C-alpha positions as CSV (number, residue, x, y, z in Angstrom):
1,M,9.8,-13.8,-17.3
2,A,13.5,-13.9,-18.1
3,R,15.4,-10.6,-17.8
4,P,18.1,-10.5,-20.6
5,I,20.3,-8.0,-18.7
6,L,20.3,-10.3,-15.6
7,D,21.3,-13.3,-17.8
8,A,24.1,-11.2,-19.4
9,L,25.4,-10.2,-16.0
10,R,25.4,-13.8,-14.6
11,E,27.4,-15.0,-17.6
12,F,30.0,-12.2,-17.5
13,T,33.6,-13.3,-16.6
14,W,36.7,-11.0,-16.6
15,P,40.4,-11.5,-16.1
16,R,42.5,-9.9,-13.3
17,D,46.2,-10.1,-12.7
18,V,46.9,-12.1,-9.6
19,N,50.2,-10.3,-9.2
20,G,48.4,-6.9,-8.9
21,Y,48.8,-3.6,-10.8
22,R,50.9,-0.5,-10.6
23,L,50.8,3.1,-11.7
24,W,52.9,3.8,-14.8
25,D,53.8,6.8,-17.0
26,S,53.8,9.3,-14.2
27,G,50.5,8.1,-12.9
28,K,48.7,8.4,-16.2
29,R,48.1,4.6,-16.6
30,V,47.5,1.5,-14.5
31,V,49.4,-1.6,-15.8
32,A,49.4,-5.2,-14.8
33,S,52.4,-6.3,-12.7
34,G,52.8,-9.7,-14.1
35,A,51.5,-12.2,-16.7
36,M,49.4,-14.4,-14.4
37,Q,45.7,-13.8,-14.8
38,E,42.7,-15.5,-13.4
39,N,39.1,-15.3,-14.8
40,Y,36.3,-14.7,-12.3
41,N,32.7,-13.4,-12.2
42,P,33.0,-10.0,-10.5
43,L,29.3,-9.2,-10.6
44,E,28.3,-12.5,-8.9
45,R,30.6,-11.7,-6.0
46,H,29.8,-7.9,-6.0
47,P,26.1,-7.2,-6.8
48,N,26.8,-3.4,-6.2
49,L,30.1,-3.1,-8.2
50,F,28.7,-0.1,-10.0
51,G,28.3,1.6,-6.6
52,Q,31.8,0.8,-5.6
53,F,33.2,2.2,-8.8
54,A,31.1,5.3,-8.7
55,G,32.4,6.0,-5.2
56,I,36.1,5.6,-5.8
57,P,38.4,8.4,-4.9
58,Q,38.9,10.2,-8.2
59,T,42.6,10.0,-8.2
60,P,45.2,7.8,-9.8
61,V,45.5,5.8,-6.5
62,G,41.7,5.4,-6.4
63,V,41.7,4.0,-9.9
64,L,44.7,1.7,-9.0
65,E,43.0,0.3,-5.9
66,F,39.8,-0.5,-7.8
67,I,41.6,-2.1,-10.7
68,T,43.9,-4.1,-8.3
69,K,40.7,-5.5,-6.7
70,F,38.6,-6.1,-9.8
71,G,40.8,-6.0,-12.9
72,A,41.1,-3.6,-15.8
73,L,38.0,-1.7,-16.9
74,T,38.4,-1.9,-20.7
75,M,40.0,-3.9,-23.5
76,D,42.7,-1.2,-23.6
77,G,43.4,-1.8,-20.0
78,L,44.1,-5.5,-20.7
79,Q,46.8,-4.6,-23.1
80,S,50.4,-3.8,-22.2
81,Q,49.8,0.0,-22.3
82,G,47.3,-0.4,-19.5
83,E,44.3,1.5,-18.4
84,E,44.2,5.3,-18.9
85,V,43.6,6.9,-15.5
86,A,41.9,10.0,-16.8
87,S,39.4,8.0,-18.8
88,A,38.7,5.8,-15.7
89,I,38.1,8.9,-13.5
90,E,35.8,10.4,-16.1
91,A,33.8,7.2,-16.2
92,A,33.5,7.1,-12.4
93,K,32.4,10.7,-12.3
94,S,29.8,10.1,-15.0
95,M,28.4,7.0,-13.1
96,A,28.5,8.9,-9.8
97,S,26.5,11.8,-11.1
98,L,23.8,9.5,-12.3
99,V,23.7,7.5,-9.1
100,R,23.7,10.6,-7.0
101,A,20.7,12.0,-8.9
102,V,18.8,8.7,-8.6
103,E,19.7,8.5,-4.8
104,A,18.4,12.0,-4.3
105,K,15.2,11.1,-6.3
106,K,15.7,14.1,-8.6
107,P,12.9,14.4,-11.1
108,K,15.3,14.9,-14.0
109,L,18.5,12.8,-14.4
110,P,21.7,14.2,-15.8
111,P,21.8,13.7,-19.6
112,Q,23.9,10.7,-20.5
113,S,24.4,8.8,-23.7
114,R,26.5,5.7,-23.2
115,S,27.5,3.0,-25.6
116,I,27.6,-0.4,-24.0
117,H,29.2,-3.2,-25.9
118,L,28.0,-6.8,-25.8
119,T,29.7,-9.9,-27.1
120,M,27.8,-12.8,-28.6
121,Q,28.9,-16.2,-27.4
122,T,27.7,-19.5,-28.7
123,G,27.8,-22.8,-27.1
124,D,29.1,-26.1,-28.4
125,T,25.8,-27.1,-29.9
126,A,23.2,-25.3,-31.9
127,V,20.4,-25.8,-29.3
128,A,18.2,-23.3,-27.7
129,G,20.0,-21.4,-24.9
130,S,23.4,-21.9,-26.4
131,L,23.5,-18.2,-27.6
132,K,24.5,-15.7,-25.0
133,L,25.0,-11.9,-25.0
134,V,27.6,-10.8,-22.3
135,P,29.2,-7.4,-21.6
136,A,32.4,-7.0,-23.5
137,T,34.3,-5.3,-20.6
138,L,34.1,-4.7,-16.9
139,L,33.0,-1.1,-17.5
140,D,30.3,-2.2,-19.8
141,A,29.2,-4.8,-17.2
142,M,29.0,-2.1,-14.5
143,W,26.9,0.2,-16.7
144,L,24.6,-2.7,-17.4
145,Q,24.4,-3.6,-13.7
146,L,23.4,0.0,-13.0
147,A,20.8,-0.1,-15.8
148,E,19.3,-3.3,-14.5
149,A,19.1,-1.9,-10.9
150,L,17.3,1.3,-12.2
151,S,15.0,-0.5,-14.6
152,G,14.3,-3.3,-12.2
153,G,12.8,-1.1,-9.6
154,S,15.7,-0.8,-7.1
155,T,16.2,2.1,-4.8
156,I,19.8,3.3,-4.6
157,R,21.1,3.7,-1.1
158,R,24.4,4.1,0.7
159,C,25.8,1.3,2.9
160,A,25.8,2.1,6.6
161,Q,29.2,0.4,7.0
162,C,31.3,1.4,3.9
163,D,29.2,4.2,2.4
164,A,29.1,2.5,-1.1
165,W,26.0,2.9,-3.2
166,F,24.0,-0.3,-3.6
167,P,20.6,-1.3,-5.0
168,A,17.9,-2.1,-2.5
169,G,14.8,-4.0,-3.7
170,G,14.1,-4.7,-7.3
171,S,15.5,-7.4,-9.5
172,L,19.1,-7.5,-8.3
173,G,19.0,-5.5,-5.1
174,R,19.0,-6.5,-1.5
175,R,15.7,-6.2,0.5
176,Q,13.8,-3.0,0.0
177,D,14.6,-1.9,3.6
178,A,18.3,-3.0,3.5
179,K,20.8,-0.7,5.1
180,F,24.0,-2.6,4.1
181,C,25.4,-3.5,0.7
182,S,26.2,-7.1,1.9
183,D,25.6,-9.5,4.8
184,E,29.3,-9.2,5.5
185,H,29.0,-5.5,6.1
186,R,25.9,-5.9,8.2
187,I,27.7,-8.3,10.4
188,L,30.8,-6.1,10.6
189,F,28.7,-3.1,11.5
190,N,26.7,-4.9,14.2
191,S,29.9,-6.4,15.6
192,R,31.6,-3.1,15.9
193,K,28.5,-1.6,17.4
194,R,28.4,-4.3,20.1
195,K,32.1,-3.8,20.9
196,S,31.8,0.0,21.2
197,A,28.8,-0.5,23.6
198,G,31.0,-2.6,25.9
199,P,30.0,-5.3,28.4
């Protein structure tokens, strides 16, 4: 059976400035450094992007580092005035409180009411499958990714290498017994472990 959220996440593309970003307005905003943007699929490359965002240092530099790697969070962030740091930190705190509660298997989750915006895209022809719903922004996509992880039966864990939250098992998670958010981090962890053990 098709899962509409998974389809929406697969179709999501987002721009990021290849010249990077900088803090502006006394650290209150993050703005793009140049006009050169590339579109990419952040959720295809980072199946635990919500966990990385929820775990950012809740500082202007933490927001800047995340945006530099993945792009602006909202439509406002794509404009010349840039992303508001205080709003980004508030969103990360909100996501972190929910993920922390799920990780701790608390019987009652913190109350949250979140609007997630989807964009309807149509294909070139009016045939079945040419209509798609995709997240409107990167922040919407990360909330949807978290919703899919939780509704799809994933367990939320912390990576043994980078300490980021990630979904294990379920519809978009790694294996149920996974200890790492990616194969790259599993290999890096085991390589460092072998080096520290010595010959």
